[in-house]
Every structure is written in C-alpha cells, then in structure tokens.
C-alpha positions in Angstrom: 0.0 -0.1 0.2 2.8 2.1 0.9 4.3 1.7 -2.2 1.3 2.5 -4.4 0.9 5.8 -2.4 4.7 6.6 -3.4 4.2 5.7 -6.8 1.1 8.1 -7.1 2.6 10.7 -5.3 5.4 10.5 -7.9 3.1 10.4 -11.0 1.5 13.6 -9.5 4.6 15.3 -9.6 5.7 14.4 -13.0 4.8 17.3 -15.4 4.6 14.8 -18.3 2.3 12.2 -16.5 -1.3 11.7 -17.9 -4.4 10.9 -15.9 -5.1 7.4 -14.9 -8.4 6.2 -17.0 -10.7 3.2 -17.6 -8.9 1.7 -20.7 -11.4 -0.9 -21.4 -14.3 2.1 -21.6 -12.2 4.6 -23.4 -11.2 2.6 -26.3 -15.1 2.0 -26.9 -15.6 5.7 -26.5 -13.2 6.8 -28.8 -14.3 4.4 -31.5 -18.1 6.0 -31.2 -16.2 9.3 -31.5 -14.4 8.5 -34.8 -17.8 6.9 -36.5 -19.4 10.1 -35.6 -16.3 12.3 -37.4 -16.5 9.9 -40.2 -19.9 10.5 -40.8 -19.9 14.2 -40.5 -17.2 14.3 -43.0 -19.7 13.2 -45.7 -18.5 12.2 -49.4 -15.8 14.8 -49.5 -15.1 17.4 -52.1 -15.3 17.1 -55.5 -13.7 18.4 -58.7 -15.9 18.0 -61.4 -13.6 18.7 -64.2 -11.2 16.1 -63.2 -13.1 12.7 -62.9 -10.4 10.4 -63.2 -8.5 12.2 -60.3 -11.7 12.8 -58.4 -12.2 8.9 -58.5 -8.5 8.4 -57.4 -8.9 10.9 -54.6 -12.1 9.4 -53.0 -13.5 12.5 -52.0 -10.9 15.8 -50.5 -11.0 16.5 -47.1 -8.4 17.8 -44.9 -4.8 17.4 -45.1 -1.9 18.8 -46.7 -1.6 18.1 -50.5 1.8 18.7 -51.9 2.7 19.1 -55.7 6.4 18.7 -56.2 8.6 19.8 -59.8 11.3 21.2 -61.2 11.3 24.7 -62.3 8.7 25.7 -65.1 7.2 21.7 -64.9 3.7 23.3 -64.6 3.2 22.5 -61.0 1.8 25.9 -60.1 -0.9 25.5 -63.3 -2.1 22.1 -62.0 -2.4 23.3 -58.4 -4.0 26.4 -59.9 -6.5 24.5 -62.1 -7.4 22.1 -59.4 -8.3 24.5 -56.6 -10.2 26.6 -58.9 -12.3 23.8 -60.1 -12.8 22.7 -56.4 -14.2 25.9 -55.4 -16.4 27.0 -58.0 -18.2 23.7 -57.8 -21.1 24.8 -55.8 -21.9 21.5 -54.0 -18.5 21.9 -52.1 -19.5 25.1 -50.7 -16.0 26.2 -50.6 -14.5 29.6 -50.8 -11.0 29.5 -52.1 -7.8 31.7 -50.7 -4.6 31.2 -53.3 -1.7 32.3 -51.7 1.0 33.8 -54.4 4.2 34.1 -52.5 6.2 33.5 -55.3 4.5 35.9 -57.8 2.5 39.2 -57.7 -1.4 39.3 -57.9 -0.9 40.9 -61.3 0.9 38.4 -62.6 -1.7 35.5 -61.1 -4.8 37.3 -62.5 -4.1 36.8 -66.1 -3.3 32.8 -65.3 -6.6 32.6 -63.9 -8.6 34.7 -67.0 -6.5 32.7 -69.5 -7.4 29.4 -67.9 -10.9 30.4 -67.6 -11.3 31.8 -71.1 -9.0 30.0 -72.8 -6.9 33.0 -74.3 -3.5 33.8 -74.2 -2.0 35.0 -70.8 -0.2 37.7 -72.8 -3.6 39.3 -73.9 -5.1 39.3 -69.9 -1.9 40.6 -69.1 -1.0 43.4 -71.6 -4.4 44.2 -73.4 -3.1 47.7 -74.9 -0.6 45.8 -76.9 -3.3 44.5 -78.6 -5.6 47.3 -78.8 -3.1 49.0 -80.7 -2.6 46.1 -82.9 -6.2 46.4 -84.0 -6.2 50.2 -84.4 -3.4 49.5 -86.8 -5.4 47.2 -88.9 -3.0 44.4 -88.3 -3.7 40.9 -89.5 -5.7 39.0 -87.0 -7.5 42.1 -85.7 -10.8 39.5 -85.5 -9.2 37.0 -83.2 -7.6 39.9 -81.3 -11.0 41.5 -80.6 -12.3 38.1 -79.3 -9.8 37.8 -76.8 -10.1 41.4 -75.6 -13.9 40.3 -75.3 -13.0 37.3 -73.6 -10.6 39.0 -71.2 -13.5 41.3 -70.0 -15.5 38.4 -69.4 -12.8 36.6 -67.5 -12.5 39.6 -65.1 -15.8 39.8 -64.6 -16.2 36.3 -63.6 -13.5 36.5 -60.9 -15.9 39.5 -59.5 -18.5 37.1 -59.9 -16.4 34.5 -58.1 -16.2 36.9 -55.0 -18.0 34.6 -52.3 -16.1 31.3 -53.9 -12.4 32.4 -54.6 -9.4 35.0 -53.8 -5.8 35.8 -54.5 -3.8 37.2 -52.3 0.1 37.6 -53.0 3.2 38.7 -50.7 2.7 42.5 -50.9 -0.5 41.9 -48.3 0.8 38.6 -46.6 4.1 38.8 -45.8 5.1 35.5 -43.4 3.6 32.5 -42.4 2.1 34.2 -39.0 0.3 36.7 -41.2 -1.0 33.7 -43.6 -2.6 32.2 -40.7 -4.3 35.0 -39.3 -5.9 35.9 -42.5 -6.9 32.3 -43.5 -8.5 32.3 -39.7 -10.1 35.7 -40.3 -11.4 34.5 -44.3 -13.0 31.3 -42.1 -14.7 33.2 -39.7 -16.1 35.5 -42.2 -17.1 32.7 -44.6 -19.0 30.9 -41.9 -20.7 33.9 -40.7 -22.5 33.8 -43.6 -23.3 29.9 -44.1 -21.9 27.7 -41.2 -21.7 24.7 -43.9 -19.3 27.0 -45.9 -15.2 26.5 -45.4 -12.2 27.5 -47.0 -9.7 25.5 -49.0 -5.8 26.9 -49.2 -3.6 27.2 -51.9 0.2 28.0 -50.9 2.7 28.8 -53.7 5.1 28.1 -52.5 5.9 26.4 -49.5 9.2 26.9 -49.0 8.8 30.8 -49.5 7.1 31.2 -46.2 9.2 32.6 -43.5 8.5 33.1 -39.6 10.0 35.9 -38.2 8.7 35.5 -34.6 11.2 32.0 -34.4 14.7 31.9 -35.0 15.9 28.9 -37.2 19.9 27.7 -37.8 19.5 27.6 -41.3 17.2 26.4 -44.4 16.7 22.7 -43.2 15.5 23.8 -39.8 13.0 26.8 -41.2 11.9 24.2 -43.8 11.3 21.3 -41.2 9.4 23.8 -39.2 7.3 24.8 -42.4 6.3 21.6 -43.2 5.0 20.6 -39.5 3.3 24.0 -39.1 1.2 23.7 -42.3 0.5 20.3 -41.6 -0.8 21.2 -38.1 -2.6 24.3 -39.9 -4.5 21.7 -42.4 -5.3 18.9 -39.8 -5.7 20.5 -36.4 -6.2 24.3 -36.4 -8.4 25.1 -39.5 -9.2 21.5 -40.6 -9.3 22.1 -44.0 -7.4 21.3 -47.5 -4.2 22.8 -48.0 -2.7 22.8 -51.2 1.1 23.7 -51.6 4.0 23.7 -54.1 7.1 22.3 -53.7 10.7 22.4 -55.7 12.6 19.3 -56.9 16.2 19.5 -56.6 17.9 20.1 -60.2 19.0 16.7 -61.6 20.7 16.4 -65.2 19.8 12.7 -65.6 17.3 11.8 -68.3 14.7 10.2 -65.7 11.5 11.2 -63.8 11.7 12.5 -60.5 11.6 10.7 -57.1 10.5 11.1 -53.8 14.6 11.7 -52.7 14.1 14.6 -55.2 12.2 16.9 -52.9 14.2 20.2 -52.1 14.9 21.5 -48.9 13.8 19.1 -46.3 12.8 15.4 -46.2 10.1 16.5 -43.3 7.9 17.8 -46.4 7.5 14.1 -47.5 6.7 12.9 -44.0 4.3 15.4 -43.0 2.2 15.2 -46.6 -0.7 13.5 -46.7 -0.4 13.1 -50.3 2.5 13.9 -52.1 2.6 14.5 -56.1 5.3 14.4 -58.2 4.9 16.6 -61.2 6.9 15.7 -64.5 6.7 17.4 -68.0 8.5 15.7 -70.3 8.6 18.4 -72.9 10.4 20.7 -70.5 12.6 18.0 -69.2 13.5 16.3 -72.6 12.5 19.1 -75.5 12.1 17.3 -78.7 13.5 14.1 -77.0 10.2 13.8 -75.2 8.4 10.7 -75.5 5.3 11.9 -73.5 3.2 14.4 -75.3 0.3 15.3 -77.3 -0.2 17.4 -80.6 -2.5 20.2 -81.2 -4.9 20.3 -84.2 -2.8 21.2 -87.3 1.0 21.0 -85.9 3.5 19.1 -85.2 4.4 20.5 -82.1 5.1 18.5 -79.2 3.2 20.3 -76.4 3.3 18.8 -72.8 1.6 16.1 -70.8 1.7 16.8 -67.0 2.7 13.2 -65.2 1.3 13.4 -61.9 2.9 11.0 -59.6 0.9 10.1 -56.7 4.2 9.2 -54.9 2.8 9.3 -51.2 -1.0 8.9 -50.4 -2.4 8.6 -47.0 -5.7 9.6 -48.4 -7.0 6.9 -50.5 -6.2 3.7 -52.1 -4.5 5.1 -55.2 -0.9 4.2 -56.2 -0.3 5.2 -59.8 0.2 8.0 -62.1 -2.7 10.5 -63.6 -1.8 12.6 -67.2 -3.1 15.7 -67.8 -2.7 17.7 -71.2 -1.1 21.3 -70.1 -1.5 24.1 -72.5 1.1 26.6 -71.3 0.0 29.7 -72.7 -3.5 29.5 -71.5 -2.0 28.0 -68.2 -5.0 25.7 -68.8 -4.7 21.6 -67.3 -7.3 19.3 -69.1 -7.4 15.8 -67.5 -6.6 12.7 -70.1 -9.3 10.2 -70.8 -8.7 6.9 -68.8 -7.9 5.1 -72.4 -5.0 7.8 -73.1 -3.6 7.5 -69.5 -3.2 3.7 -69.9 -1.5 4.4 -73.6 1.2 6.8 -71.3 1.5 4.4 -68.9 2.8 1.5 -71.3 4.8 3.9 -72.9 6.8 4.7 -69.8 7.1 1.6 -68.5 8.2 -0.3 -71.5 10.9 2.1 -72.3 
C-alpha cells in the first residue's frame, strides 16, 4: 500500500504524467467518436472537371497536399486548376484562398483569366498591346478583339466568384504568421454567412514562407518547421485542405523525379497527406520527349503533365494520372482513361 501511495505521489509530481483512465471504456468511446466524425465528413469535396483525379482521391477532405516539380514543369498551373475547380463547384461550399508568395497578384490574375477563358496569358496581362494592333489594322485583328472581349468576361467572372475565390500575394501577406491569421479570419467570415461553408487554401510556394517570430539555424530547420506547421494548420487548427507547391532539386539525368528529389527538407515528405511528383517530359527532354500530345494542325510537341501519386495517405490509389497542358493558357485538361493507360504503357516499356 505504501508503495502504491509513493507511485501515485511521484506520478502527480511528474509534469508529463497523464491521468488514470478506464482503458477498456475509453477505447469504446473513442471508436464511437471516430465513427461520428467519419460520418460528418460526408463524401468529401469533388472536382467535376477532373473525374479521374476525383475518383482516385475518393473525396477530398482536410490534409496537406503537396505538388512537387522542377522549375517550369507546370506544378503551379496544375495546383491552380484543381483549386479553381474545387471552389467553383457550388456543391462543395468552399471559399478558395490562393496565396501567391512567389509571384505578384498582377502576374497571377492573368493566368486565371487565361485559364478560364482559353485566351493567351499575354492578352490578359497586356491588353493595350492588342488594342493598338487592332487600331493599326494588323492581320488577326478579329481574333484579337475576340480575345479582348473574353478578357473582359474573365475579369467579370473573377468578380462574380468573389464568394468562392480570392487571390492574395506577398504584398499583403509577408510571412507565415500573417497567412495563418488571414486564413482564420477568412474562415470566420465565410462561416458567418453560412456555417456549412469552409475554406480551401493554396500556397505557392511553401518554401517561400518565413516566420519572423522564430529563430532558425538554417534553411533545413526553417523548412522542417514549415512542413510541420502547415500540416498542423490543415489537420488541427483550420481543419481544411491545404495545397502547396514545392521545388525539386535540379537533376541532369534523363529520368523522372523521385521522392528523394524533394528540395530543402525530407520533412515535407513525412508530413504530406498526399505528395504528387509532377513531371513535364517536354520541358525536361525538349524534342526528345516521348510523353506529349499534338494540337490540331501542328507537329509541335505539347506538354503532358505526369502526376505521380508518390505518397498517398488519403485513398487507396498508387500510380499516375496524366493531364494535357497548354502553357500559353495556363490550362490543364485531364486525359481520358484510355489515354492514361497508353502513357503508362509507353513509360513502363521504355
């Protein structure tokens, strides 16, 4: 008895001790609580323009979804197109927050307009240039006017989507602390209008974040902290899907990216709910590319974005999905199942 009292006294003094519990009963309670939370999730968010991706995701829910690729591979465009589709689907009841820490708002808005209206990014970014060509009566003026009209439609559509989508750049949000505070306030704001609504976040790119309230000994420690912190935002604090882009190390070998190529920190790999490795064979291999598509009436090789689901803790799928990429429009379109199978065969037989 004296030994038991001593043990209890020592446990009470230990700042890391946990309360005694009925280990049998709490197990049953915890399973019931899980079951209730699982049903509250519903079927997850869906993206109708990407049916194969949607099927393999098995319903998007909270978590950290990372898109890693080499420079100019199209990873940011892929992330943008997916987020846009998720938050413009009214059934999802999502307000999209796209934090561009790499590029300014004036560079991002034209990409969304081009993507939505299928016009060149340059038309959305520099309308005056095309207005002058029309005034000068240059060849193609009718097409230029059509593009400019679509540009106006695209800008109006972004305004009309003010309850579903917002672009924020590094002029407004300069650090991770501000980003979290901004996201919290946005979540409170949309839920004040309708408690069933939530937010979805895109961060381009994760490694561009800083945390001035913390001290770090180097880039690795900073990136370890970013990975752990953003995962906490997604799973514990905000409880929302967060998409983030990542850079891959530069590698000269003629191969596809691997998990070990993720730059800055292996912690990103560990914390990812899903890690997509994005490969653009046309960008990597130029005219030697074997995975590409041809647009109508041209022999030019156009990019196919290969998305390797390198780590997936959200669904049962392990494999690749493929997407047509039109860089001039920043537009991503999903390949059909048959085309995906053909590309798989091309890659795995080479």
